C-alpha positions as CSV (number, residue, x, y, z in Angstrom):
1,M,-34.1,18.7,71.5
2,H,-33.4,17.7,67.9
3,P,-30.5,19.3,66.1
4,R,-31.4,21.8,63.4
5,R,-31.2,20.4,59.9
6,R,-29.3,22.2,57.2
7,P,-30.4,20.7,53.9
8,F,-28.4,23.1,51.7
9,R,-25.2,22.3,53.6
10,D,-25.8,18.6,53.2
11,L,-26.4,19.0,49.5
12,S,-23.2,21.0,49.1
13,L,-21.2,18.4,51.0
14,G,-22.7,15.6,48.8
15,F,-21.8,17.5,45.7
16,L,-18.2,18.1,46.8
17,I,-17.8,14.4,47.7
18,A,-19.2,13.3,44.3
19,T,-16.9,15.7,42.5
20,A,-13.9,14.5,44.4
21,L,-14.7,10.9,43.5
22,I,-15.0,11.8,39.8
23,L,-11.6,13.6,39.9
24,V,-10.0,10.6,41.7
25,R,-11.4,8.2,39.1
26,A,-10.6,10.4,36.0
27,P,-6.8,9.6,35.9
28,A,-7.6,5.9,36.1
29,A,-10.1,6.1,33.3
30,R,-7.6,8.0,31.1
31,G,-4.9,5.5,31.9
32,A,-7.2,2.6,30.8
33,V,-7.4,3.7,27.2
34,D,-6.7,0.7,25.0
35,P,-3.1,0.9,23.7
36,S,-4.2,-0.6,20.4
37,Y,-6.6,2.2,20.0
38,L,-3.9,4.7,20.6
39,S,-1.5,3.1,18.0
40,C,-4.2,2.9,15.4
41,S,-5.2,6.5,16.0
42,S,-1.8,7.7,14.8
43,T,-1.2,8.4,11.1
44,I,1.8,7.9,8.8
45,S,3.5,10.9,7.3
46,C,6.5,10.6,4.9
47,G,7.2,12.9,1.9
48,V,4.1,13.0,-0.3
49,L,2.3,10.5,1.8
50,Q,0.7,12.5,4.6
51,N,-1.8,11.5,7.4
52,A,-2.3,8.0,6.0
53,S,-4.4,5.7,8.2
54,Y,-6.2,2.4,7.7
55,P,-5.5,0.2,5.7
56,F,-1.9,1.6,5.8
57,W,0.5,0.6,8.6
58,G,4.1,1.0,9.5
59,L,6.3,3.6,11.3
60,T,4.0,4.7,14.2
61,R,1.2,2.4,13.3
62,A,1.4,-1.3,14.4
63,S,0.8,-4.1,11.9
64,Y,-2.7,-4.8,13.4
65,C,-3.7,-1.2,12.3
66,G,-3.7,-2.1,8.6
67,L,-3.8,-4.8,6.0
68,P,-0.7,-6.9,4.9
69,D,-0.2,-5.3,1.4
70,F,-0.2,-1.7,2.9
71,Q,3.0,-1.6,4.8
72,V,4.8,1.7,4.6
73,T,8.5,2.5,5.3
74,C,10.2,5.9,4.9
75,L,13.5,5.9,2.9
76,D,15.9,8.6,4.0
77,N,13.0,10.2,5.9
78,T,11.7,11.6,2.7
79,T,10.6,8.8,0.3
80,P,7.6,6.6,1.2
81,L,8.0,3.0,0.2
82,L,4.9,0.7,-0.1
83,N,5.6,-3.0,0.3
84,I,3.2,-5.1,-1.7
85,S,3.7,-8.9,-1.5
86,N,7.4,-8.4,-0.7
87,Q,8.0,-5.9,-3.5
88,N,8.8,-2.3,-2.8
89,F,7.2,0.6,-4.7
90,R,8.0,4.3,-4.4
91,V,4.9,6.4,-3.6
92,L,5.1,9.4,-6.0
93,Q,1.6,10.8,-5.4
94,F,-1.0,10.1,-2.7
95,N,-4.6,11.2,-2.4
96,D,-6.4,9.6,0.6
97,T,-9.7,11.4,-0.3
98,T,-10.0,9.8,-3.8
99,K,-8.1,6.6,-2.7
100,V,-5.7,6.9,-5.6
101,M,-1.9,7.0,-5.6
102,T,1.0,6.8,-8.1
103,V,3.8,4.3,-7.5
104,A,6.9,3.2,-9.3
105,R,9.1,0.1,-8.9
106,E,11.9,0.8,-6.4
107,D,14.3,-1.7,-8.0
108,Y,13.9,0.0,-11.4
109,W,14.2,3.6,-10.1
110,N,16.4,5.5,-12.5
111,T,17.6,2.4,-14.3
112,I,16.5,-0.4,-16.7
113,C,19.4,-2.6,-15.5
114,P,18.5,-4.0,-12.0
115,T,20.5,-6.7,-10.3
116,S,17.6,-9.2,-10.6
117,F,14.7,-9.6,-13.0
118,V,11.3,-9.8,-11.4
119,N,7.8,-9.1,-12.9
120,T,5.6,-6.6,-11.1
121,T,3.8,-8.8,-8.6
122,Q,0.5,-10.2,-9.9
123,E,-0.8,-10.2,-6.3
124,I,-1.1,-6.4,-6.6
125,T,-4.6,-6.7,-7.9
126,S,-5.8,-8.6,-4.8
127,S,-5.6,-5.4,-2.7
128,F,-5.5,-2.7,-5.4
129,S,-6.9,-2.1,-8.9
130,Y,-5.1,-0.2,-11.6
131,T,-6.3,3.2,-12.6
132,S,-8.0,3.6,-16.0
133,D,-4.9,5.3,-17.5
134,T,-2.6,2.4,-16.6
135,L,-1.6,-0.3,-19.0
136,P,-0.4,-3.2,-16.7
137,S,1.3,-5.4,-19.3
138,N,2.3,-3.3,-22.4
139,L,5.9,-2.6,-21.4
140,T,8.2,-5.6,-21.5
141,L,12.0,-5.6,-21.1
142,Y,13.9,-8.6,-22.4
143,Y,17.4,-9.4,-21.1
144,G,20.2,-11.7,-22.2
145,C,19.2,-11.7,-25.9
146,G,21.4,-12.3,-29.0
147,G,21.9,-9.8,-31.7
148,F,18.8,-8.4,-33.4
149,P,17.5,-10.9,-35.9
150,N,17.3,-10.2,-39.6
151,Q,13.6,-10.4,-39.7
152,T,11.9,-7.5,-41.5
153,T,8.6,-7.9,-39.6
154,I,10.2,-7.6,-36.2
155,Q,12.5,-4.7,-37.3
156,I,9.5,-2.8,-38.5
157,T,7.5,-3.5,-35.3
158,L,10.3,-2.8,-32.9
159,P,12.7,-0.1,-34.3
160,N,15.6,1.1,-32.1
161,C,14.6,-1.0,-29.2
162,Q,17.9,-2.5,-28.2
163,F,19.7,-1.5,-25.0
164,N,22.8,-2.7,-23.1
165,C,23.3,-3.3,-19.4
166,T,26.4,-4.2,-17.4
167,I,25.1,-6.3,-14.6
168,N,27.4,-7.9,-12.0
169,G,30.3,-7.2,-14.4
170,T,28.6,-8.9,-17.4
171,N,27.4,-7.1,-20.5
172,V,23.8,-8.0,-21.2
173,I,21.9,-7.2,-24.4
174,G,18.3,-6.3,-24.0
175,Y,15.2,-5.1,-25.9
176,F,12.0,-3.3,-24.9
177,I,8.6,-3.5,-26.5
178,T,5.4,-1.6,-25.8
179,K,2.8,-4.0,-27.1
180,K,1.4,-7.3,-25.9
181,V,2.8,-10.1,-27.9
182,S,-0.7,-11.1,-29.1
183,D,-1.0,-7.6,-30.7
184,I,2.2,-7.8,-32.6
185,A,2.3,-8.7,-36.3
186,N,3.9,-12.1,-36.9
187,A,3.7,-12.9,-33.2
188,A,4.9,-16.4,-33.7
189,A,8.3,-15.3,-35.2
190,F,8.5,-12.6,-32.5
191,S,7.9,-15.1,-29.7
192,S,10.3,-17.6,-31.2
193,Y,13.2,-15.1,-31.1
194,F,12.5,-13.4,-27.8
195,G,11.7,-16.8,-26.2
196,G,15.5,-17.3,-26.5
197,C,16.3,-14.4,-24.2
198,N,17.4,-15.3,-20.6
199,S,14.8,-13.2,-18.8
200,S,11.9,-10.8,-19.4
201,V,10.2,-8.4,-17.0
202,V,6.7,-6.9,-17.5
203,L,6.2,-3.4,-16.0
204,P,3.0,-1.3,-15.7
205,A,3.1,2.2,-17.3
206,T,0.6,4.9,-18.1
207,Q,-0.9,5.2,-21.6
208,S,0.8,8.5,-22.2
209,A,4.2,7.1,-21.2
210,I,3.8,4.2,-23.6
211,E,2.9,6.6,-26.4
212,E,6.0,8.6,-25.6
213,I,8.2,5.6,-26.0
214,Q,6.5,4.7,-29.3
215,S,7.1,8.2,-30.6
216,S,10.7,8.4,-29.5
217,P,12.0,4.9,-28.6
218,S,15.2,5.1,-26.5
219,N,16.6,4.1,-23.2
220,T,15.8,7.6,-21.9
221,T,12.1,7.4,-22.6
222,V,11.8,3.9,-21.2
223,V,13.5,5.0,-17.9
224,S,11.3,8.1,-17.8
225,A,8.2,5.9,-18.4
226,I,9.1,3.6,-15.5
227,D,10.0,6.5,-13.2
228,E,6.7,8.3,-14.0
229,G,5.0,5.4,-12.3
230,F,1.5,4.0,-12.6
231,G,-1.8,4.4,-10.8
232,L,-3.3,2.3,-8.1
233,Q,-6.5,2.7,-6.3
234,W,-7.9,1.1,-3.1
235,T,-11.2,1.0,-1.2
236,V,-12.2,1.0,2.4
237,D,-15.1,-1.3,3.2
238,E,-18.3,-0.4,4.9
239,T,-17.3,-2.1,8.2
240,C,-14.4,0.3,8.6
241,I,-16.6,3.3,7.8
242,S,-19.1,2.2,10.5
243,C,-16.3,1.7,13.0
244,H,-15.0,5.2,12.4
245,A,-18.5,6.6,12.7
246,S,-18.8,5.1,16.1
247,G,-15.5,6.7,17.3
248,G,-13.3,3.7,16.7
249,Q,-10.1,2.9,14.7
250,C,-10.1,0.2,12.1
251,G,-7.7,-2.8,12.4
252,R,-7.5,-6.5,12.4
253,K,-6.4,-9.6,14.4
254,N,-2.9,-10.5,13.3
255,R,-3.5,-14.2,13.6
256,S,-6.7,-14.6,11.6
257,G,-6.9,-11.3,9.7
258,E,-10.4,-10.7,11.0
259,F,-11.6,-7.1,11.2
260,L,-11.5,-5.4,14.6
261,C,-12.8,-2.0,15.6
262,Y,-10.4,-0.6,18.3
263,C,-12.2,1.6,20.7
264,Q,-11.0,3.5,23.8
265,D,-12.2,0.9,26.2
266,K,-11.4,-2.3,24.2
267,S,-11.9,-3.8,20.7
268,Y,-15.2,-4.9,19.1
269,S,-16.1,-6.9,16.0
270,S,-17.6,-4.0,14.1
271,T,-18.4,-0.7,16.1
272,C,-17.9,0.9,19.5
273,S,-21.6,0.6,20.2
274,G,-21.2,-1.8,23.1
275,T,-23.9,-4.0,21.5
276,S,-21.4,-5.7,19.2
277,V,-20.1,-9.0,20.6
278,V,-16.7,-10.5,20.0
279,I,-17.1,-14.3,20.2
280,L,-14.1,-16.2,21.4
281,E,-13.3,-19.1,19.1
282,H,-10.5,-20.5,21.3
283,C,-9.5,-20.1,24.9
284,Y,-6.3,-18.3,23.8
285,D,-8.1,-15.7,21.5
286,D,-7.5,-12.1,22.3
287,F,-8.8,-8.8,21.0
288,G,-5.5,-7.1,20.5
289,P,-2.5,-7.3,18.3
290,G,-1.6,-10.9,18.9
């Protein structure tokens, strides 16, 4: 006599076994999330800079989560500093939606007498562009100059533009100008005199700040213009947008700088679709931070 079949009990038992297997496997799946994905999923928050992600990195975000000129540190837990080609800038305003921020030279903060004289890095334009209200080369400070020459053309062009600094115990005479040399009347005489100064530094400033210096030239208005900062804007390329749309986080390979899309399971060359293929160029290539 055959035993009586109980199809409903068999189905229920099968369902319970399948559910148990899923529950057993779930922790393993959760534990297998790519750590690079987790790092790049975090955001940077410091002062006015809030919830910054790719191409910015630093603090909780590893270097492979951003681009070289977008490293952020946090001064005194309140002031974000952006390092561009080894030069620090204070971030004064930040808008991730419009991709625009206002920055100021850290070494010139509240002073026109720094300990060293370095132009604003020219490499800034390789990763950023200046906003339309920024004049990148109209404000120049000259250091280590002699007394003001008795040349009427220069006196008329640059009235009340002398300042004094005490740097490393030495008194330094300086001048500031708010025009490009090529735009100054009698530029040859101007260049001849100021070419004798020990150092000069070109600083970006906004159009309104330059106009304020011209209307009221003084050390105070120059310091204010520098501390007001200038505008930079950046872009995020289509590859990153596609990566985000697929559920990934944008990043790069530290060795080569190639773009990588970090996904929960692993990294891909463009998106988390599973159809993108990362091609190994060398036997030692990897898909992570190395």
